[in-house]
C-alpha positions as CSV (number, residue, x, y, z in Angstrom):
1,M,-6.0,-3.2,2.3
2,P,-8.0,-5.7,0.2
3,L,-8.4,-4.7,-3.5
4,F,-11.2,-2.3,-4.0
5,T,-13.6,-3.6,-6.8
6,D,-16.7,-1.4,-6.6
7,R,-17.6,0.6,-9.7
8,I,-17.8,4.3,-9.2
9,E,-19.7,6.9,-11.1
10,A,-19.1,10.7,-11.0
11,K,-22.0,11.1,-8.6
12,D,-20.3,8.7,-6.2
13,F,-16.9,10.5,-6.2
14,P,-17.7,13.0,-3.3
15,K,-18.6,10.0,-1.1
16,M,-15.2,8.2,-1.7
17,P,-12.3,8.4,0.8
18,K,-9.9,11.3,0.3
19,E,-7.2,8.9,-0.7
20,Y,-9.2,7.6,-3.6
21,Q,-10.2,11.2,-4.6
22,D,-6.6,12.5,-4.5
23,L,-5.2,9.5,-6.4
24,L,-7.8,9.8,-9.2
25,V,-7.4,13.5,-9.6
26,R,-3.6,13.2,-9.6
27,V,-3.5,10.5,-12.3
28,L,-6.1,12.2,-14.5
29,T,-4.3,15.5,-14.2
30,I,-1.0,13.9,-15.4
31,Q,-2.8,12.2,-18.2
32,T,-4.6,15.3,-19.3
33,D,-1.3,17.2,-19.4
34,S,0.5,14.4,-21.2
35,E,-2.0,14.3,-24.0
36,L,-0.7,17.7,-25.1
37,G,2.9,16.6,-24.7
38,G,3.3,15.2,-28.2
39,P,1.6,18.1,-30.1
40,D,3.7,20.6,-28.1
41,L,6.8,18.8,-29.5
42,Y,6.0,18.3,-33.1
43,V,3.2,20.5,-34.4
44,E,5.5,23.5,-35.1
45,R,8.7,21.5,-35.6
46,W,7.8,18.6,-37.8
47,I,4.4,18.6,-39.4
48,R,5.4,20.8,-42.4
49,V,8.9,19.5,-42.8
50,A,8.1,15.8,-42.6
51,P,9.6,14.0,-45.7
52,T,6.3,13.0,-47.4
53,A,2.7,14.4,-47.6
54,E,1.5,11.1,-46.0
55,D,3.8,11.7,-43.0
56,Q,2.6,15.3,-42.7
57,M,-1.0,14.2,-42.8
58,L,-0.5,11.5,-40.2
59,L,1.3,13.9,-37.8
60,A,-1.5,16.4,-38.2
61,K,-4.1,13.8,-37.6
62,T,-2.2,12.5,-34.6
63,A,-2.0,16.0,-33.1
64,A,-5.7,16.5,-33.6
65,E,-6.5,13.2,-31.9
66,E,-4.1,13.9,-29.0
67,I,-5.7,17.3,-28.4
68,D,-9.1,15.6,-28.4
69,H,-7.9,13.0,-25.9
70,H,-6.8,16.0,-23.7
71,R,-10.3,17.4,-24.0
72,K,-11.9,14.1,-23.0
73,F,-9.8,13.7,-19.9
74,R,-10.3,17.3,-19.0
75,N,-14.1,16.8,-19.2
76,I,-13.9,13.9,-16.8
77,L,-12.1,16.1,-14.3
78,A,-14.6,19.0,-14.8
79,E,-17.4,16.6,-14.0
80,I,-16.0,16.2,-10.5
81,G,-15.3,19.9,-10.1
82,V,-11.6,20.0,-11.0
83,D,-10.5,22.7,-13.4
84,V,-7.3,22.0,-15.3
85,S,-8.0,24.4,-18.2
86,Y,-4.7,26.1,-17.3
87,L,-2.9,23.0,-18.8
88,L,-4.0,24.1,-22.3
89,K,-1.6,27.0,-22.2
90,S,1.3,25.5,-20.3
91,R,4.6,25.6,-22.0
92,R,6.7,22.6,-23.0
93,E,9.2,23.3,-20.1
94,E,6.3,23.1,-17.6
95,K,5.0,19.6,-18.5
96,I,4.5,17.4,-15.6
97,L,6.3,14.4,-17.1
98,E,9.9,15.2,-17.9
99,T,9.9,13.3,-21.2
100,F,7.7,15.9,-22.8
101,R,10.1,18.8,-21.9
102,Y,12.8,17.6,-24.4
103,P,12.6,18.8,-28.0
104,L,12.6,16.3,-30.9
105,E,15.7,17.3,-32.7
106,T,15.8,14.8,-35.5
107,W,13.3,12.9,-37.7
108,A,14.6,9.7,-36.1
109,E,13.6,11.1,-32.7
110,M,10.2,11.9,-34.1
111,G,9.8,8.2,-35.1
112,M,11.2,6.9,-31.9
113,F,8.7,9.2,-30.0
114,G,5.9,7.3,-31.6
115,L,7.5,3.9,-31.3
116,L,8.5,4.3,-27.6
117,I,6.8,7.1,-25.9
118,D,3.3,6.7,-27.4
119,R,3.6,3.0,-26.6
120,V,4.1,3.9,-22.9
121,G,1.0,5.9,-23.1
122,G,-0.8,2.9,-24.5
123,F,0.2,0.8,-21.6
124,H,-1.2,3.4,-19.1
125,L,-4.4,3.6,-21.1
126,H,-4.9,-0.1,-21.1
127,D,-4.6,0.0,-17.3
128,F,-7.4,2.5,-17.1
129,A,-9.7,0.4,-19.2
130,E,-10.8,-1.7,-16.2
131,S,-10.6,1.1,-13.7
132,T,-13.1,1.2,-10.8
133,Y,-13.9,4.8,-12.0
134,L,-16.4,4.1,-14.8
135,P,-16.3,7.4,-16.6
136,L,-12.6,6.8,-17.2
137,G,-13.1,3.3,-18.6
138,R,-15.7,4.5,-21.0
139,I,-13.5,6.8,-23.0
140,I,-10.5,4.4,-23.2
141,P,-11.5,2.1,-26.2
142,D,-11.6,4.9,-28.8
143,I,-8.5,6.5,-27.4
144,V,-6.5,3.2,-27.5
145,R,-7.6,2.6,-31.1
146,E,-6.2,5.9,-32.1
147,E,-3.0,5.5,-30.1
148,K,-2.3,2.3,-32.0
149,M,-2.1,4.3,-35.2
150,H,0.3,6.8,-33.6
151,I,2.6,3.9,-32.5
152,W,2.3,2.4,-36.0
153,H,3.4,5.7,-37.6
154,G,6.5,5.8,-35.3
155,L,7.4,2.2,-36.3
156,K,6.9,3.1,-40.0
157,I,9.3,6.1,-39.7
158,T,11.9,4.0,-37.8
159,R,11.6,1.1,-40.2
160,E,12.1,3.3,-43.2
161,L,15.2,4.9,-41.6
162,C,16.7,1.5,-40.9
163,Q,16.8,0.7,-44.6
164,T,20.1,2.6,-44.9
165,E,23.2,2.6,-42.7
166,E,23.0,6.3,-42.2
167,G,19.4,6.1,-41.2
168,K,20.0,3.2,-39.0
169,A,22.7,5.1,-37.1
170,Q,20.3,8.0,-36.6
171,A,17.6,5.6,-35.3
172,Q,20.1,4.0,-32.9
173,A,21.1,7.4,-31.6
174,A,17.4,8.3,-31.0
175,L,16.8,5.0,-29.4
176,D,19.7,5.4,-27.0
177,K,18.4,8.8,-26.0
178,M,14.7,7.9,-25.6
179,Y,14.7,4.3,-24.3
180,P,15.7,5.3,-20.8
181,R,13.1,8.2,-20.9
182,A,10.4,5.7,-21.9
183,L,11.3,3.4,-19.0
184,D,11.3,6.3,-16.5
185,M,7.8,7.2,-17.6
186,F,6.5,4.3,-15.5
187,G,7.8,5.9,-12.3
188,L,9.7,4.5,-9.3
189,S,9.5,0.7,-8.8
190,S,9.3,1.3,-5.0
191,S,6.5,3.9,-5.3
192,R,3.9,3.5,-2.5
193,R,1.5,5.5,-4.7
194,S,1.8,2.9,-7.4
195,D,0.6,0.3,-4.9
196,Q,-2.3,2.5,-3.9
197,F,-3.5,2.9,-7.5
198,K,-3.7,-0.9,-7.8
199,E,-5.3,-1.3,-4.4
200,W,-8.1,1.1,-5.3
201,G,-8.5,-0.4,-8.8
202,I,-7.6,2.9,-10.6
203,K,-4.8,1.0,-12.3
204,Q,-4.4,-2.7,-12.8
205,R,-0.6,-3.0,-12.5
206,T,2.2,-1.5,-10.4
207,N,4.9,0.7,-12.0
208,Q,7.3,-2.2,-12.1
209,Q,4.8,-4.7,-13.5
210,C,3.9,-2.3,-16.2
211,R,7.5,-1.5,-17.0
212,L,8.5,-5.2,-17.3
213,D,5.5,-5.8,-19.6
214,Y,6.6,-2.9,-21.7
215,I,10.2,-4.2,-22.0
216,A,8.9,-7.6,-23.0
217,E,6.8,-6.0,-25.8
218,V,9.2,-3.4,-27.1
219,D,12.6,-5.2,-27.0
220,P,11.7,-7.8,-29.7
221,I,10.6,-4.9,-32.0
222,I,13.9,-3.2,-31.5
223,E,15.7,-6.4,-32.3
224,E,13.6,-7.0,-35.4
225,L,14.6,-3.5,-36.7
226,G,18.2,-4.5,-36.3
227,L,18.9,-2.0,-33.6
228,R,20.8,-2.6,-30.3
229,I,18.7,-2.7,-27.2
230,P,20.1,-0.2,-24.7
231,D,21.0,-1.1,-21.1
232,P,17.7,-0.8,-19.2
233,L,19.5,0.6,-16.2
234,A,21.7,3.2,-18.0
235,N,20.8,6.9,-17.9
236,R,17.7,6.2,-15.8
237,K,16.3,8.6,-13.1
238,Y,13.4,6.6,-11.7
239,L,14.5,3.0,-11.0
Protein backbone atom coordinates (compact mmCIF):
# COMPACT_ATOMS: atom_id res chain seq x y z
CA MET A 1 0.00 0.00 0.00
CA PRO A 2 1.15 3.61 -0.52
CA LEU A 3 2.43 5.36 2.58
CA PHE A 4 -0.36 6.84 4.69
CA THR A 5 0.30 10.54 5.38
CA ASP A 6 -2.95 11.90 6.87
CA ARG A 7 -2.82 13.34 10.37
CA ILE A 8 -5.17 11.67 12.85
CA GLU A 9 -6.66 13.09 16.05
CA ALA A 10 -8.25 11.03 18.80
CA LYS A 11 -11.72 11.81 17.46
CA ASP A 12 -10.71 10.23 14.13
CA PHE A 13 -9.41 7.00 15.65
CA PRO A 14 -12.77 5.11 15.57
CA LYS A 15 -13.03 5.85 11.83
CA MET A 16 -9.65 4.33 11.03
CA PRO A 17 -9.22 0.81 9.58
CA LYS A 18 -8.86 -1.95 12.17
CA GLU A 19 -5.27 -2.57 11.12
CA TYR A 20 -4.30 1.00 12.01
CA GLN A 21 -6.18 0.80 15.31
CA ASP A 22 -4.58 -2.50 16.28
CA LEU A 23 -1.08 -1.34 15.38
CA LEU A 24 -1.39 1.91 17.30
CA VAL A 25 -2.81 0.26 20.41
CA ARG A 26 -0.11 -2.41 20.30
CA VAL A 27 2.84 -0.03 20.03
CA LEU A 28 1.44 2.35 22.64
CA THR A 29 0.81 -0.50 25.07
CA ILE A 30 4.40 -1.72 24.69
CA GLN A 31 5.71 1.82 25.16
CA THR A 32 3.53 2.42 28.21
CA ASP A 33 4.78 -0.79 29.78
CA SER A 34 8.41 -0.08 28.89
CA GLU A 35 8.42 3.32 30.56
CA LEU A 36 8.12 1.48 33.89
CA GLY A 37 10.83 -1.01 32.95
CA GLY A 38 13.72 1.10 34.19
CA PRO A 39 12.19 2.13 37.54
CA ASP A 40 11.23 -1.49 38.19
CA LEU A 41 14.91 -2.41 37.84
CA TYR A 42 16.71 0.29 39.77
CA VAL A 43 14.43 2.10 42.22
CA GLU A 44 14.81 -0.48 44.99
CA ARG A 45 18.19 -1.86 43.92
CA TRP A 46 20.34 1.17 43.09
CA ILE A 47 19.00 4.58 44.12
CA ARG A 48 20.16 4.46 47.74
CA VAL A 49 23.39 2.55 47.11
CA ALA A 50 24.64 4.55 44.12
CA PRO A 51 28.20 5.77 44.89
CA THR A 52 27.50 9.52 45.11
CA ALA A 53 24.66 11.79 46.18
CA GLU A 54 24.59 13.15 42.63
CA ASP A 55 24.10 9.65 41.20
CA GLN A 56 21.34 8.95 43.72
CA MET A 57 19.61 12.21 42.83
CA LEU A 58 19.89 11.59 39.08
CA LEU A 59 18.48 8.07 39.38
CA ALA A 60 15.58 9.31 41.51
CA LYS A 61 14.89 12.07 38.99
CA THR A 62 15.07 9.59 36.12
CA ALA A 63 12.62 7.25 37.84
CA ALA A 64 10.15 10.08 38.41
CA GLU A 65 10.39 11.16 34.77
CA GLU A 66 9.97 7.61 33.46
CA ILE A 67 6.85 7.11 35.57
CA ASP A 68 5.52 10.40 34.20
CA HIS A 69 6.23 9.16 30.65
CA HIS A 70 4.21 6.05 31.49
CA ARG A 71 1.37 8.29 32.63
CA LYS A 72 1.45 10.34 29.41
CA PHE A 73 1.32 7.29 27.15
CA ARG A 74 -1.39 5.71 29.31
CA ASN A 75 -3.48 8.88 28.95
CA ILE A 76 -3.24 8.70 25.16
CA LEU A 77 -4.59 5.15 25.27
CA ALA A 78 -7.33 6.13 27.73
CA GLU A 79 -8.45 8.85 25.31
CA ILE A 80 -9.32 6.15 22.76
CA GLY A 81 -10.95 3.89 25.34
CA VAL A 82 -8.06 1.52 26.05
CA ASP A 83 -7.42 0.83 29.75
CA VAL A 84 -3.86 -0.28 30.56
CA SER A 85 -3.92 0.67 34.23
CA TYR A 86 -3.05 -2.96 35.05
CA LEU A 87 0.48 -2.28 33.78
CA LEU A 88 1.17 -0.10 36.79
CA LYS A 89 1.14 -3.16 39.03
CA SER A 90 2.77 -5.67 36.69
CA ARG A 91 5.88 -7.40 38.02
CA ARG A 92 9.33 -7.23 36.43
CA GLU A 93 8.97 -10.81 35.18
CA GLU A 94 5.77 -9.83 33.34
CA LYS A 95 7.25 -7.02 31.26
CA ILE A 96 6.35 -7.18 27.58
CA LEU A 97 9.92 -6.59 26.39
CA GLU A 98 12.33 -9.22 27.64
CA THR A 99 15.11 -6.69 28.31
CA PHE A 100 13.25 -5.33 31.31
CA ARG A 101 12.91 -8.73 32.97
CA TYR A 102 16.61 -9.03 33.82
CA PRO A 103 17.89 -7.50 37.07
CA LEU A 104 20.77 -5.00 37.00
CA GLU A 105 23.33 -6.90 39.03
CA THR A 106 26.27 -4.44 39.02
CA TRP A 107 26.77 -0.68 38.95
CA ALA A 108 28.36 -1.17 35.53
CA GLU A 109 25.10 -2.73 34.31
CA MET A 110 23.24 0.27 35.71
CA GLY A 111 25.45 2.54 33.62
CA MET A 112 25.17 0.38 30.54
CA PHE A 113 21.38 0.35 30.92
CA GLY A 114 21.35 4.12 30.50
CA LEU A 115 23.95 4.13 27.75
CA LEU A 116 22.42 1.33 25.67
CA ILE A 117 18.82 0.57 26.66
CA ASP A 118 17.65 4.15 27.22
CA ARG A 119 19.26 5.00 23.89
CA VAL A 120 17.12 2.37 22.17
CA GLY A 121 14.10 4.02 23.77
CA GLY A 122 15.24 7.34 22.37
CA PHE A 123 15.34 5.88 18.85
CA HIS A 124 11.77 4.63 19.15
CA LEU A 125 10.62 7.98 20.52
CA HIS A 126 12.21 9.88 17.64
CA ASP A 127 10.25 7.67 15.25
CA PHE A 128 7.02 8.66 17.01
CA ALA A 129 7.74 12.39 16.66
CA GLU A 130 6.38 12.52 13.11
CA SER A 131 3.67 9.94 13.64
CA THR A 132 0.41 10.21 11.73
CA TYR A 133 -1.28 10.03 15.14
CA LEU A 134 -1.00 13.61 16.35
CA PRO A 135 -1.62 13.10 20.10
CA LEU A 136 1.45 10.86 20.12
CA GLY A 137 3.68 13.36 18.36
CA ARG A 138 2.71 16.15 20.77
CA ILE A 139 4.12 14.49 23.88
CA ILE A 140 7.40 13.38 22.32
CA PRO A 141 9.60 16.53 22.45
CA ASP A 142 9.54 16.84 26.25
CA ILE A 143 10.03 13.10 26.71
CA VAL A 144 12.99 13.04 24.31
CA ARG A 145 14.62 15.94 26.13
CA GLU A 146 14.41 14.07 29.42
CA GLU A 147 15.59 10.79 27.88
CA LYS A 148 18.75 12.52 26.68
CA MET A 149 19.68 13.17 30.30
CA HIS A 150 19.05 9.53 31.19
CA ILE A 151 21.40 8.45 28.40
CA TRP A 152 23.98 11.02 29.50
CA HIS A 153 23.93 9.67 33.05
CA GLY A 154 24.57 6.16 31.75
CA LEU A 155 27.51 7.46 29.74
CA LYS A 156 28.82 9.31 32.81
CA ILE A 157 28.72 6.17 34.94
CA THR A 158 30.45 4.12 32.26
CA ARG A 159 33.11 6.72 31.55
CA GLU A 160 33.97 6.96 35.25
CA LEU A 161 34.27 3.17 35.51
CA CYS A 162 36.59 3.07 32.51
CA GLN A 163 39.15 5.21 34.34
CA THR A 164 40.51 2.08 36.08
CA GLU A 165 41.33 -1.34 34.70
CA GLU A 166 38.99 -3.01 37.18
CA GLY A 167 36.14 -0.67 36.30
CA LYS A 168 36.83 -1.07 32.59
CA ALA A 169 36.59 -4.85 32.93
CA GLN A 170 33.25 -4.46 34.72
CA ALA A 171 32.01 -2.12 31.98
CA GLN A 172 33.08 -4.59 29.27
CA ALA A 173 31.26 -7.43 31.02
CA ALA A 174 28.11 -5.31 31.24
CA LEU A 175 28.46 -4.30 27.59
CA ASP A 176 28.86 -7.90 26.44
CA LYS A 177 25.69 -8.83 28.32
CA MET A 178 23.50 -5.88 27.32
CA TYR A 179 24.59 -5.06 23.75
CA PRO A 180 22.71 -8.03 22.22
CA ARG A 181 19.67 -7.23 24.37
CA ALA A 182 19.70 -3.66 23.06
CA LEU A 183 19.86 -4.82 19.44
CA ASP A 184 17.05 -7.31 20.06
CA MET A 185 14.82 -4.48 21.29
CA PHE A 186 14.31 -3.39 17.67
CA GLY A 187 12.59 -6.68 16.84
CA LEU A 188 12.88 -9.03 13.89
CA SER A 189 14.33 -7.60 10.69
CA SER A 190 11.80 -9.60 8.68
CA SER A 191 8.79 -8.43 10.70
CA ARG A 192 5.73 -7.73 8.57
CA ARG A 193 4.32 -5.63 11.42
CA SER A 194 7.42 -3.41 11.22
CA ASP A 195 6.59 -2.68 7.58
CA GLN A 196 2.97 -1.94 8.52
CA PHE A 197 4.02 0.61 11.16
CA LYS A 198 5.95 2.46 8.46
CA GLU A 199 3.20 2.13 5.84
CA TRP A 200 0.67 3.70 8.23
CA GLY A 201 3.13 6.39 9.31
CA ILE A 202 2.99 5.35 12.97
CA LYS A 203 6.77 4.88 12.82
CA GLN A 204 9.21 6.29 10.32
CA ARG A 205 11.69 3.42 10.07
CA THR A 206 11.56 -0.37 9.89
CA ASN A 207 13.11 -2.48 12.63
CA GLN A 208 16.24 -3.11 10.58
CA GLN A 209 16.66 0.53 9.54
CA CYS A 210 16.34 1.66 13.14
CA ARG A 211 18.78 -1.00 14.39
CA LEU A 212 21.42 -0.07 11.80
CA ASP A 213 21.08 3.62 12.69
CA TYR A 214 21.48 2.70 16.35
CA ILE A 215 24.64 0.68 15.70
CA ALA A 216 26.10 3.56 13.68
CA GLU A 217 25.53 5.89 16.64
CA VAL A 218 26.50 3.69 19.58
CA ASP A 219 29.55 1.82 18.23
CA PRO A 220 31.78 4.94 17.99
CA ILE A 221 30.86 5.77 21.61
CA ILE A 222 31.90 2.29 22.70
CA GLU A 223 35.21 2.68 20.89
CA GLU A 224 35.78 6.11 22.42
CA LEU A 225 35.39 4.55 25.86
CA GLY A 226 38.13 2.07 25.00
CA LEU A 227 35.76 -0.89 25.10
CA ARG A 228 35.49 -3.75 22.61
CA ILE A 229 32.39 -3.73 20.39
CA PRO A 230 30.61 -7.10 20.75
CA ASP A 231 29.72 -9.20 17.75
CA PRO A 232 26.31 -7.81 16.67
CA LEU A 233 25.07 -11.32 15.82
CA ALA A 234 26.22 -13.08 18.98
CA ASN A 235 23.70 -14.02 21.69
CA ARG A 236 20.84 -12.52 19.71
CA LYS A 237 17.24 -13.76 19.75
CA TYR A 238 15.58 -11.45 17.20
CA LEU A 239 17.67 -11.19 14.03
